[in-house]
C-alpha positions as CSV (number, residue, x, y, z in Angstrom):
1,M,-26.0,-68.2,163.5
2,S,-22.5,-66.8,163.5
3,L,-20.3,-66.8,160.4
4,Q,-18.0,-69.5,161.9
5,E,-21.0,-71.7,162.7
6,L,-22.1,-71.3,159.1
7,F,-18.7,-72.3,157.8
8,A,-18.8,-75.4,160.0
9,M,-22.2,-76.4,158.8
10,I,-21.3,-75.9,155.1
11,S,-18.1,-77.9,155.3
12,Q,-20.1,-80.8,156.7
13,V,-22.6,-80.5,153.9
14,L,-19.9,-80.3,151.3
15,P,-16.4,-81.2,152.4
16,G,-13.9,-79.1,150.5
17,L,-16.0,-75.9,150.7
18,D,-13.9,-74.7,153.6
19,G,-14.4,-71.1,154.8
20,S,-12.5,-69.0,157.3
21,I,-12.8,-65.5,158.7
22,S,-10.4,-63.0,157.1
23,G,-7.3,-62.4,159.2
24,R,-8.0,-65.3,161.7
25,H,-5.2,-67.6,160.5
26,G,-2.4,-65.4,159.5
27,Q,-0.8,-65.2,156.0
28,S,-1.6,-68.1,153.6
29,H,1.2,-69.6,151.5
30,H,-1.2,-69.9,148.6
31,M,-2.1,-67.2,146.1
32,T,-5.6,-65.8,146.5
33,I,-8.2,-64.7,144.0
34,D,-9.4,-61.4,145.3
35,V,-11.5,-59.2,142.9
36,D,-10.4,-56.1,144.8
37,H,-6.7,-56.8,144.2
38,A,-5.5,-57.7,140.7
39,P,-7.5,-60.9,140.2
40,A,-6.2,-61.3,136.6
41,L,-2.8,-62.3,137.9
42,A,-4.1,-65.2,139.9
43,V,-6.5,-66.2,137.1
44,Q,-3.5,-66.2,134.8
45,H,-1.7,-68.7,137.0
46,L,-4.7,-71.0,137.0
47,Y,-5.2,-70.8,133.3
48,Q,-1.5,-71.4,132.6
49,F,-1.5,-74.5,134.9
50,L,-4.4,-76.0,132.9
51,Q,-2.6,-75.2,129.6
52,S,0.6,-76.8,130.8
53,N,-0.9,-79.9,132.4
54,Y,-3.6,-80.6,129.8
55,P,-2.2,-79.4,126.5
56,E,-4.2,-81.9,124.5
57,A,-7.5,-80.6,125.9
58,G,-7.2,-77.2,124.1
59,P,-8.6,-73.7,124.8
60,H,-12.3,-74.9,124.9
61,Y,-11.5,-77.0,128.0
62,W,-9.0,-74.5,129.6
63,S,-11.5,-71.7,129.5
64,C,-14.6,-73.7,130.6
65,R,-12.6,-75.4,133.4
66,C,-11.1,-72.1,134.6
67,W,-14.6,-70.5,134.7
68,N,-16.1,-73.4,136.6
69,L,-13.3,-73.3,139.2
70,L,-13.7,-69.5,139.7
71,I,-17.4,-69.5,140.3
72,W,-18.2,-72.8,142.1
73,Q,-17.4,-71.7,145.6
74,P,-19.5,-68.5,145.7
75,V,-22.4,-70.3,144.0
76,Y,-22.4,-73.3,146.3
77,L,-21.8,-71.2,149.4
78,C,-24.8,-69.0,148.6
79,V,-27.1,-71.8,147.5
80,L,-26.3,-74.1,150.4
81,S,-26.4,-71.3,152.9
82,T,-29.9,-70.3,151.7
83,H,-31.5,-73.8,151.6
84,V,-29.6,-75.5,154.4
85,A,-28.8,-72.7,156.9
86,H,-31.6,-70.3,156.0
87,C,-29.2,-67.3,155.8
88,V,-26.8,-65.9,153.3
89,P,-23.4,-64.2,153.8
90,S,-22.2,-61.1,151.9
91,L,-19.5,-62.0,149.3
92,N,-17.9,-58.5,149.7
93,G,-14.2,-59.1,150.4
94,M,-14.3,-62.8,149.5
95,K,-10.8,-64.2,148.9
96,Q,-10.6,-67.6,147.2
97,T,-7.5,-69.8,147.6
98,L,-5.7,-70.8,144.5
99,R,-3.9,-74.2,144.6
100,P,-2.2,-75.9,141.7
101,G,-5.0,-76.4,139.2
102,L,-7.7,-75.9,141.8
103,V,-9.7,-73.2,143.6
104,A,-10.5,-74.5,147.1
105,G,-10.9,-72.7,150.3
106,F,-12.0,-69.1,150.9
107,S,-12.2,-66.4,153.5
108,L,-14.8,-63.7,154.2
109,P,-14.8,-60.7,156.6
110,Q,-16.6,-61.1,159.9
111,Q,-20.2,-60.2,159.5
112,A,-23.7,-60.7,160.8
113,L,-26.0,-63.1,159.1
114,P,-29.5,-61.8,159.0
115,T,-32.3,-64.3,158.2
116,A,-35.2,-63.8,155.9
117,K,-37.7,-65.7,153.7
118,T,-36.1,-67.9,151.1
119,E,-37.2,-65.7,148.2
120,S,-35.6,-62.7,149.8
121,L,-32.4,-64.6,150.5
122,I,-32.2,-65.7,146.9
123,K,-32.4,-62.1,145.6
124,T,-29.8,-61.0,148.1
125,A,-27.4,-63.8,147.2
126,A,-28.0,-63.3,143.5
127,T,-27.0,-59.7,143.8
128,N,-23.8,-60.6,145.5
129,I,-23.0,-63.3,143.0
130,V,-23.6,-61.1,140.0
131,V,-21.2,-58.4,141.3
132,L,-18.5,-61.1,141.9
133,R,-18.9,-63.0,138.7
134,E,-18.6,-59.8,136.6
135,S,-15.2,-59.1,138.1
136,L,-14.1,-62.7,137.7
137,Y,-15.3,-62.8,134.1
138,L,-13.4,-59.7,133.2
139,A,-10.3,-61.1,134.8
140,L,-10.6,-64.4,132.8
141,C,-11.2,-62.6,129.5
142,K,-7.8,-61.0,129.8
143,H,-6.3,-64.4,129.1
144,T,-8.8,-66.3,127.0
145,R,-12.1,-65.9,125.1
146,L,-15.1,-67.3,126.8
147,P,-18.4,-66.2,125.3
148,E,-20.7,-64.6,127.9
149,K,-23.5,-66.9,126.8
150,L,-21.4,-70.0,127.5
151,A,-20.2,-68.6,130.8
152,N,-23.9,-68.0,131.8
153,M,-24.9,-71.5,130.9
154,L,-22.0,-73.0,132.9
155,E,-23.0,-70.9,135.9
156,A,-26.7,-72.0,135.5
157,D,-25.5,-75.7,135.6
158,C,-23.5,-74.9,138.7
159,V,-26.5,-73.4,140.5
160,T,-28.7,-76.4,139.7
161,S,-25.9,-78.8,140.9
162,A,-25.7,-76.9,144.2
163,L,-29.5,-77.1,144.6
164,L,-29.4,-80.9,144.0
165,H,-26.6,-81.2,146.6
166,A,-28.8,-79.3,149.1
167,Q,-31.6,-81.8,148.4
168,Q,-29.2,-84.7,149.1
169,H,-28.5,-83.2,152.5
170,R,-32.1,-82.2,153.3
171,K,-34.3,-85.0,152.2
172,T,-37.4,-82.9,153.0
173,I,-36.7,-80.8,150.0
174,A,-39.2,-82.2,147.4
175,N,-38.5,-82.5,143.7
176,S,-41.2,-79.9,143.1
177,D,-39.3,-77.5,145.4
178,I,-36.1,-78.0,143.4
179,K,-37.9,-77.2,140.2
180,Y,-39.4,-74.1,141.7
181,W,-36.3,-72.8,143.4
182,S,-34.1,-73.5,140.4
183,Q,-36.2,-71.1,138.3
184,Q,-36.1,-68.5,141.1
185,W,-32.3,-68.7,141.3
186,L,-31.8,-68.5,137.5
187,D,-34.2,-65.6,137.1
188,A,-32.6,-63.7,140.0
189,L,-29.1,-64.3,138.5
190,Q,-30.3,-63.3,135.0
191,L,-29.3,-66.7,133.7
192,P,-31.0,-68.9,131.0
193,C,-34.3,-70.1,132.5
194,T,-34.9,-73.3,130.6
195,D,-35.8,-76.5,132.4
196,A,-32.9,-76.9,134.8
197,V,-33.6,-80.5,135.9
198,I,-34.7,-83.7,134.3
199,E,-36.8,-86.3,136.2
200,V,-35.3,-89.8,136.0
201,K,-37.9,-92.5,136.3
202,M,-36.9,-95.4,138.6
203,E,-38.3,-98.9,138.8
204,K,-38.5,-99.4,142.5
205,Q,-37.9,-95.9,143.8
206,A,-39.4,-92.5,143.5
207,P,-38.2,-90.4,140.5
208,R,-34.8,-88.8,140.9
209,L,-33.7,-85.4,139.7
210,A,-30.6,-84.7,137.6
211,I,-29.2,-81.6,136.0
212,C,-30.5,-80.9,132.5
213,R,-27.1,-79.5,131.5
214,Q,-27.2,-76.5,129.2
215,S,-23.5,-76.7,128.4
216,C,-20.6,-79.1,128.1
217,C,-17.7,-78.8,130.6
218,Q,-15.4,-80.1,127.9
219,H,-13.8,-82.7,130.3
220,F,-14.0,-85.3,127.5
221,R,-11.2,-83.4,125.7
222,R,-8.6,-84.5,128.3
223,A,-6.6,-87.6,127.7
224,D,-8.0,-89.1,130.9
225,G,-11.5,-87.6,130.4
226,E,-14.8,-88.8,129.1
227,K,-18.3,-87.4,128.7
228,C,-20.2,-86.8,132.0
229,H,-23.3,-88.9,132.7
230,D,-25.5,-85.9,132.0
231,C,-23.4,-84.4,129.2
232,P,-25.6,-82.4,126.8
233,K,-23.6,-84.1,123.9
234,R,-25.4,-87.3,124.8
235,S,-29.0,-87.9,123.7
236,M,-31.7,-87.4,126.3
237,Q,-32.5,-91.2,126.1
238,E,-28.8,-92.1,126.7
239,R,-28.6,-89.6,129.7
240,H,-31.7,-91.2,131.3
241,Q,-30.3,-94.7,130.9
242,I,-26.9,-93.9,132.3
243,L,-28.3,-91.8,135.2
244,R,-30.8,-94.6,136.1
245,M,-28.0,-97.1,136.2
246,A,-25.9,-94.8,138.3
247,Y,-28.7,-94.1,140.8
248,C,-29.5,-97.8,141.1
249,A,-25.8,-98.7,141.7
250,A,-25.5,-96.0,144.4
251,S,-28.6,-97.3,146.2
252,D,-27.4,-100.9,146.3
């Protein structure tokens, strides 16, 4: 599979995760987050946008939201590539596109995409993510305080979310596979390895999996925000009830 074919597949699996090959489409009008070229400046623009547009949400929201935006593309790209395309690209030279209050779109240098067993792909992808996240974390910490433990928990939730998205696309991925692979990913990424998913019992369907979130994204702090269905600030009983209702509604 070529890099361009991978990008086409991934964008179908998750619209909005749009990749391009570096240098193919000329100069972008948007600022890029490039860990090799002063990423702190681009991160500062993102953080200041969140401060200006959601002043009521406060620094807890600004820092968590900023971190989630910085890491979601490399994490989803690697997880979906591994479990849907059975290959994984190198993240060296990755440039993420910064839009107003959003990080969406990225480019990578042209490269070959060797295939391997899933366990090997996970280890390779994890190594790439760790290098990238350390640079992004340092860039963010120049503008705000985000405890490393919290950053790790947010990243763990992102990994699990990406795995569940892969399962939605590939129905052949069993719940037991998701439980197994989630632990493999979290271990390879040196992230908290607690139970990553919860099993939601359904009346007329097979059990469904949902994220057992380790951290709150703080979205409820926004004037237009509320707690997520699977927010860890909700009791486990409440989460199961809300998720069961949401899954039933989606299947109707």
